[in-house]
C-alpha positions as CSV (number, residue, x, y, z in Angstrom):
1,M,112.9,103.9,121.7
2,K,109.8,102.8,119.9
3,V,109.5,100.7,116.7
4,I,106.4,100.2,114.6
5,L,106.1,96.9,112.7
6,I,103.7,96.9,109.8
7,N,102.5,93.5,108.4
8,G,101.3,94.0,104.8
9,S,100.7,90.3,104.2
10,P,97.1,89.1,103.5
11,N,97.8,86.1,105.7
12,A,97.5,87.6,109.2
13,N,99.4,84.8,111.0
14,G,101.7,83.6,108.2
15,C,105.4,83.7,107.6
16,T,105.5,87.6,107.4
17,Y,103.9,87.8,110.8
18,T,106.2,85.2,112.2
19,G,109.2,87.2,111.0
20,L,107.9,90.4,112.5
21,S,107.1,88.5,115.8
22,I,110.7,87.4,116.0
23,I,111.8,91.1,115.5
24,K,109.4,92.2,118.1
25,E,110.7,89.6,120.6
26,Q,114.3,90.6,120.0
27,L,113.5,94.3,120.4
28,A,111.7,93.5,123.7
29,K,114.8,91.6,124.9
30,N,116.8,94.8,124.3
31,G,114.2,97.1,126.1
32,V,112.7,98.5,122.9
33,A,109.0,99.0,122.8
34,S,107.3,97.8,119.5
35,E,103.9,97.2,118.1
36,I,102.7,95.1,115.1
37,Y,99.9,96.5,112.9
38,Q,98.2,94.1,110.5
39,V,97.2,96.1,107.4
40,G,97.2,93.3,104.7
41,T,93.9,91.8,105.5
42,K,91.7,94.9,105.3
43,P,90.8,96.9,102.2
44,I,92.8,100.1,102.2
45,A,92.4,102.8,99.6
46,G,95.4,104.1,97.7
47,C,96.5,107.7,97.8
48,I,94.5,110.0,95.5
49,A,97.0,112.9,95.6
50,C,94.4,115.3,97.0
51,R,97.2,116.8,99.2
52,K,94.8,117.4,102.2
53,C,97.3,115.6,104.4
54,K,99.7,118.5,103.8
55,Q,97.2,120.8,105.4
56,T,95.7,118.6,108.2
57,G,98.5,116.0,108.8
58,E,95.9,113.3,108.3
59,C,94.6,111.4,105.3
60,V,91.0,112.2,104.1
61,F,90.2,108.5,104.2
62,D,89.5,107.9,107.9
63,D,87.9,104.5,107.7
64,D,91.0,102.4,107.9
65,L,94.2,102.0,109.9
66,V,96.4,104.5,108.0
67,N,95.7,107.6,110.2
68,K,96.1,105.5,113.4
69,V,99.4,104.1,112.2
70,A,100.5,107.6,111.1
71,Q,99.8,108.9,114.6
72,E,101.9,106.1,116.1
73,L,104.7,106.8,113.5
74,K,104.9,110.4,114.7
75,E,105.9,109.0,118.1
76,A,108.1,106.2,116.8
77,D,111.8,106.1,116.2
78,R,111.8,103.4,113.5
79,V,109.4,101.6,111.3
80,V,109.6,98.2,109.6
81,V,107.2,97.4,106.8
82,K,107.0,93.8,105.6
83,R,105.0,92.4,102.8
84,N,105.0,89.3,100.7
85,F,107.6,89.0,97.9
86,F,105.6,86.3,96.0
87,M,103.1,89.0,95.1
88,A,105.7,90.8,92.9
89,G,104.6,91.0,89.3
90,K,100.9,90.8,90.1
91,K,100.2,94.5,89.7
92,Q,96.7,94.7,91.2
93,K,97.7,92.9,94.4
94,E,101.0,94.7,94.5
95,R,99.3,98.1,94.3
96,A,96.9,97.1,97.1
97,Q,99.7,96.1,99.3
98,N,101.5,99.3,98.7
99,A,98.5,101.5,99.4
100,P,99.1,102.0,103.1
101,V,102.8,102.8,102.6
102,E,102.1,105.3,99.8
103,R,99.5,107.1,101.9
104,L,101.9,107.2,104.9
105,K,104.6,108.6,102.7
106,A,102.2,111.3,101.5
107,I,101.3,112.2,105.1
108,F,104.9,112.5,106.1
109,G,105.9,114.3,102.9
110,V,108.1,111.6,101.5
111,D,108.2,111.7,97.7
112,S,108.2,108.2,96.3
113,I,110.5,109.2,93.4
114,K,113.2,111.2,95.2
115,P,115.6,109.7,97.6
116,L,114.6,109.8,101.2
117,P,115.8,112.8,103.1
118,P,117.7,112.4,106.3
119,L,114.8,111.9,108.7
120,K,114.5,110.5,112.1
121,M,112.4,107.8,110.5
122,R,112.9,105.9,107.2
123,F,110.4,103.6,105.4
124,Y,111.8,100.2,104.6
125,A,109.7,97.8,102.5
């Protein structure tokens, strides 16, 4: 089993990272491989709904971690996405933190409005 942990916090070594590290440690104790990806400290463009990912399986923006994380997710059994809650209500920063998740949802064909279909993988934020 493999679990991908995504840190959406702008503070790379803050409380969000600490929480994910504890999860990673517990997973390792149970023989589960896991990897933490830090996406909150880098500029990541939001989805522009071009739908190219439907044809190619990758996002057209290839200058950030989204395609790399998407490839890892294809091989993973579970994903944990963690971002700061104190950002709620600050629309610009909230949108920026959601950008990686929205693009990953598009790549995997998950509609943000409809309920998640029964997949091997679910997005938790």
